[in-house]
C-alpha positions in Angstrom: 11.3 25.1 -4.2 13.7 22.9 -2.1 13.9 19.2 -2.9 13.1 17.0 0.1 15.7 14.4 1.0 15.4 11.4 3.3 17.6 13.1 5.9 15.3 16.1 6.0 12.2 13.9 6.0 13.6 12.1 9.1 13.6 15.4 11.0 9.8 15.9 10.7 7.8 15.7 14.0 5.9 12.7 15.1 2.6 14.7 15.3 0.0 12.3 14.0 0.2 13.3 10.4 1.5 11.1 7.6 4.4 12.5 5.7 5.7 11.2 2.4 8.2 12.5 -0.1 7.2 11.8 -3.7 9.5 13.0 -6.4 11.2 15.5 -4.1 8.0 17.1 -2.8 6.6 16.7 0.7 3.0 15.5 1.1 1.2 15.7 4.4 -2.1 13.9 5.0 -4.2 13.8 8.1 -4.9 10.6 9.9 -7.1 8.2 7.9 -10.8 7.7 8.6 -12.1 4.9 10.8 -13.5 3.2 7.7 -10.1 3.4 6.0 -8.5 1.8 9.0 -11.1 -0.9 9.2 -10.6 -1.9 5.5 -6.8 -1.8 6.0 -7.0 -4.0 9.0 -9.2 -6.5 7.3 -6.9 -6.8 4.3 -3.9 -7.0 6.6 -5.5 -10.0 8.4 -5.9 -11.8 5.1 -2.1 -11.9 4.8 -1.5 -12.7 8.5 -1.8 -16.5 7.8 1.1 -16.2 5.4 3.1 -14.5 8.1 2.3 -17.2 10.7 3.4 -19.8 8.1 6.7 -18.1 7.7 6.0 -17.1 4.1 6.4 -13.4 4.5 5.4 -10.4 6.5 2.7 -7.8 6.3 3.2 -4.2 7.5 0.7 -1.4 8.0 1.2 2.3 7.9 3.1 4.1 9.1 6.2 2.3 8.0 8.8 3.9 5.8 9.3 2.2 2.4 12.7 3.1 1.0 13.1 1.8 -2.5 16.3 2.3 -4.5 15.9 5.4 -6.7 12.6 6.5 -5.1 11.7 8.9 -2.3 10.4 7.5 1.0 6.8 6.5 0.9 4.3 5.2 3.5 1.9 2.8 1.7 -1.1 1.6 3.7 0.1 -2.0 3.6 3.3 -3.6 2.5 3.8 -7.3 2.0 7.3 -8.7 1.7 8.0 -12.4 0.9 10.3 -14.6 3.0 13.0 -14.0 0.4 12.6 -10.3 0.8 12.8 -10.2 4.6 16.4 -8.9 4.3 14.8 -5.6 3.3 13.4 -5.1 6.8 15.6 -2.8 8.9 15.3 -0.6 11.8 14.6 2.4 9.4 11.8 0.6 7.6 11.6 -1.6 4.5 14.6 -0.9 2.4 14.0 -2.6 -1.0 11.2 -3.3 -3.5 8.5 -5.3 -1.9 6.3 -7.9 -3.5 2.9 -6.2 -3.0 1.6 -2.8 -1.9 -1.9 -1.7 -0.9 -3.2 1.8 -1.0 -6.7 2.7 0.3 -7.9 5.7 -1.4 -9.3 8.7 0.3 -10.5 12.0 -1.2 -7.2 13.7 -0.3 -5.0 10.9 -1.6 -6.8 9.3 -4.6 -5.0 11.2 -7.3 -1.6 10.7 -5.7 -2.3 7.0 -5.2 -3.7 6.4 -8.7 -1.1 8.5 -10.6 2.0 9.5 -8.7 2.5 6.4 -6.6 1.5 4.1 -9.4 4.2 5.6 -11.5 6.8 5.4 -8.7 5.9 1.8 -7.8 5.9 0.7 -11.4 9.3 2.3 -12.0 10.7 0.7 -8.9 9.4 -2.8 -9.9 6.7 -3.5 -7.3 5.1 -6.7 -8.6 1.5 -6.1 -7.4 -0.3 -2.9 -6.5 -3.8 -3.0 -5.0 -6.0 0.1 -4.9 -9.0 0.1 -2.7 -11.8 2.7 -3.0 -13.8 2.7 0.2 -16.5 5.2 -1.1 -17.1 3.3 -4.4 -16.5 -0.1 -2.8 -14.1 -1.2 -5.5 -10.7 -2.8 -5.6 -8.2 -3.1 -8.4 -5.4 -5.6 -8.5 -2.6 -4.4 -10.8 0.1 -6.9 -11.9 3.5 -5.6 -13.3 4.2 -7.2 -16.7 7.5 -5.9 -18.0 7.3 -2.1 -17.4 3.5 -1.9 -17.4 0.8 -2.5 -14.8 -2.0 -4.6 -16.2 -5.4 -5.0 -14.4 -5.4 -8.5 -13.0 -8.8 -8.0 -11.3 -11.3 -5.2 -10.9 -13.8 -6.0 -8.1 -17.1 -4.5 -7.3 -19.0 -4.6 -4.0 -20.0 -8.3 -4.1 -17.0 -9.8 -6.0 -14.4 -12.3 -4.8 -10.9 -12.8 -6.2 -8.2 -15.2 -5.2 -4.6 -14.0 -5.2 -3.4 -17.5 -6.1 0.3 -16.7 -5.5 -0.5 -16.0 -1.8 -3.6 -18.2 -1.2 -5.4 -15.1 -0.2 -9.1 -14.5 -1.1 -10.3 -11.0 -1.4 -14.0 -11.1 -0.5 -15.5 -7.7 -1.0 -18.6 -8.3 1.2 -16.3 -9.3 4.1 -13.9 -6.4 3.5 -16.7 -3.8 3.5 -19.0 -5.4 6.1 -20.6 -2.8 8.4 -19.3 0.2 6.5 -22.2 2.4 5.4 -22.6 3.3 1.8 -22.0 7.1 1.5 
């Protein structure tokens, strides 16, 4: 099977699908659900105050993440610190960001938990947050050396402060109005 390159990836149509190249393979996912989008927006807004204060920038999908030695990916949310703003280019984010968020869906859960976790760890992404909308859980993974350690594992009513960013993850607020399935 042909290996996908960034150049080939750039030729894909803008047709509403999300395309990612992971380890040389093309992955296509449909548009996320409305609940996925709501959770993404709520988490993004938590980081918006940091952006307003000039401490960094938060991006939501679709934005190309181009990390050295890794294929292009499109995480749900990407946070770059003020010191990392040089990574922001017309093509996307070209470097290893401080924090990535993936919101799991049935079609992407394995890829987010296994494939992307491996890629992000290998690239050196400091924090990786996985949100499971159906289970109403959230995991904060912190890179220590070459291993992700679970910094926090939150259930439906938990709260956790990301002290480095002065951001509080309040699960009740994040999932407010989303029916339990």
